[in-house]
C-alpha positions in Angstrom: 23.0 -13.2 -51.5 22.8 -16.1 -54.1 24.7 -15.6 -57.3 22.5 -16.0 -60.4 25.3 -17.4 -62.5 26.7 -20.0 -60.1 24.9 -23.1 -61.4 22.9 -25.1 -58.8 21.6 -27.5 -61.5 23.4 -30.1 -63.6 24.5 -28.8 -67.0 21.8 -30.8 -68.8 19.1 -28.8 -67.0 20.5 -25.4 -67.8 18.5 -23.2 -70.2 20.4 -22.5 -73.4 20.2 -18.7 -72.9 21.5 -19.0 -69.3 24.3 -21.2 -70.6 25.2 -18.8 -73.3 25.3 -15.7 -71.0 27.2 -17.7 -68.4 29.9 -19.1 -70.7 30.3 -16.6 -73.5 33.0 -14.0 -72.7 31.1 -11.5 -74.7 28.6 -11.3 -71.8 31.1 -10.9 -69.0 30.2 -7.3 -68.4 26.4 -7.9 -68.5 26.4 -10.6 -65.7 26.8 -8.1 -62.8 24.1 -5.9 -64.3 21.6 -8.8 -64.5 22.6 -9.8 -60.9 21.8 -6.2 -59.8 18.4 -6.4 -61.4 17.5 -9.2 -59.0 18.2 -7.0 -55.9 15.3 -7.5 -53.6 13.9 -10.6 -55.4 16.8 -12.7 -54.0 16.2 -11.4 -50.4 12.7 -12.8 -50.2 12.4 -15.3 -47.4 12.8 -18.8 -48.8 12.5 -17.6 -52.4 16.1 -17.1 -53.5 16.9 -20.8 -54.3 13.6 -21.2 -56.1 14.1 -18.0 -58.1 17.7 -19.0 -59.1 16.6 -22.5 -60.1 13.9 -21.1 -62.3 16.3 -18.5 -63.8 18.8 -21.2 -64.7 16.3 -23.8 -66.0 13.5 -21.8 -67.6 15.2 -18.4 -67.9 12.6 -16.2 -69.7 10.0 -15.7 -66.9 12.8 -14.9 -64.3 14.5 -12.5 -66.7 11.1 -10.7 -67.2 10.7 -10.4 -63.4 14.2 -9.0 -63.0 13.6 -6.5 -65.8 10.3 -5.3 -64.2 12.0 -5.2 -60.8 14.7 -2.9 -62.1 12.2 -0.8 -64.1 10.1 -0.2 -61.0 13.2 0.8 -59.1 14.3 3.2 -61.8 10.8 4.8 -61.7 11.2 5.5 -58.0 8.7 2.9 -56.9 9.2 0.7 -53.8 8.3 -3.0 -53.7 7.2 -4.9 -50.7 9.5 -8.0 -50.9 8.0 -9.5 -47.7 5.1 -10.8 -49.7 5.7 -13.8 -51.9 2.5 -13.2 -53.9 1.8 -11.4 -56.2 5.2 -10.9 -57.7 5.2 -7.2 -57.0 3.3 -5.2 -54.4 4.3 -1.7 -55.5 4.0 1.8 -54.1 4.7 4.8 -56.4 6.5 7.9 -55.2 3.0 9.5 -54.9 1.9 6.6 -52.6 -0.3 5.0 -55.2 -0.4 1.2 -54.6 -0.8 -1.6 -57.1 0.1 -5.2 -57.7 1.8 -6.9 -60.6 1.8 -10.6 -61.4 4.6 -11.0 -64.0 3.6 -13.6 -66.6 5.0 -14.4 -70.1 3.9 -16.3 -73.1 6.6 -18.8 -73.8 7.2 -21.9 -75.9 6.0 -25.1 -74.3 8.6 -27.0 -72.3 10.1 -29.8 -74.2 8.6 -28.6 -77.5 10.5 -27.9 -80.7 12.0 -24.5 -80.5 10.9 -22.2 -83.2 12.4 -19.0 -84.4 10.8 -16.4 -82.0 10.2 -14.0 -84.8 9.8 -14.9 -88.5 11.1 -11.8 -90.3 10.1 -13.0 -93.8 6.7 -14.2 -92.6 6.0 -10.8 -91.0 7.0 -9.1 -94.3 4.8 -11.4 -96.3 1.8 -10.9 -94.0 2.3 -7.2 -93.6 3.0 -6.2 -97.3 0.3 -4.8 -99.5 -0.1 -6.8 -102.6 -1.8 -5.9 -105.8 -4.6 -8.0 -107.3 
């Protein structure tokens, strides 16, 4: 099985979140946990290298897929990893079947990164103000 945190891209192509988790000792204990979340996803025929490349370069969408993968497992669902599309072909413990295409809303590639959540702006917009 491919290792998520063994870089296959040049340093300049690594996403800053991937780089931080990989290199900061504070995250040493979390790396094997994240690796475990990818169980099944990395066994898909011909998909492992593509998945690891995306995890290392774009990070957020792959992290979401791994989170969903682990959540489905914890809920007792089974995933048919023999299919490459959609992301998840799921069967519940009660044999209910459904599909999931994991998508995210992310900042545009190459754009200026913005604070993901503006705490002060939220407070300003959410506060009741007098006339």
